[in-house]
N, C-alpha and C positions, 0 to 999 in steps of 0.2 A: 431340882426336878418339880418340887412342889411348892406351890406360891401360896400366899394368902388368897381367900376365895376358891380354893381347889374343891371343896364340897360343892359350892354352888354350880361351879363349872362343869363338874362331873353329872350334878343332877341335870342341869339345862341339856347337856349333849344328850344323856339318857332319854330325855323327855322328847328332845327334837327327833331322835332316830326312831322312837316308838310312835310319835304323833300324839303324844298325850301332854296334858297341860300341867300334871302334877304328880309327884312319886315321893314315897316313903323309904327310908332305909331298908325295911323289910321286904318291899316290893320285889317280885321276881319279873326278872327280863323275858323270860319264857311264857310266863303265865300271863303277861300283859301283851302277848302277840309277838314277841321278838323270836327270830329265827337265826340260823347260822349265817346267813349273809348280813342280816341286822347287826350281828356280833362282830363281823369283819368291818362294817361302816362304822361302829362306835369306837371299835378299837383303832380304827385310823384316825378318825376324828381327836381321840384323847391323844395319840401320839403327837398330832399336830399341835394341839394345844399345850401339851406338856413338854414338848420339844425332846421326846426322848420314848424309847421303846415302851410297850405296855403289853404284859403277857395275855394271850388269848385265854389260857387256861383260868385266870380269874373268875371271868364270866361263866365259864363251862363248869366249873366245879362247885361254884357258890353264886348262882344267877341272881342275888339280890343286889339291890342299888348300894348297899353298905359295903360289899366285896371290893368294888374297884376303890371306892373312897378310902377304905382300910388299907388297900394294897399300897396306895400313893403315900400315906403317912407312914406306913411300915418301911417303904422303901426310903423315905426321907430320913427317918429314925436311923437307918442303917447307915445312911451317907453322912450323917453328922449336921444334917439341915434341921433347923428349927421350925419352919413352915414349908 
């Protein structure tokens, strides 16, 4: 599920959905203007790019950019993937 460049890909999708040029791992989706419809849009884009399901709760429970990045790497660790 997770491939090399995942951090950059998630950051890119995050920025595109929010209409911003740059984001840090501690930036909060909702503080930057995100809303529930944008969460759905971002989730769909991540699922398309990762070729798998992405849990909505990740963005609602911890709205930082680091949360979906960490979730992808955690899923890869549990599945035995190294990247």
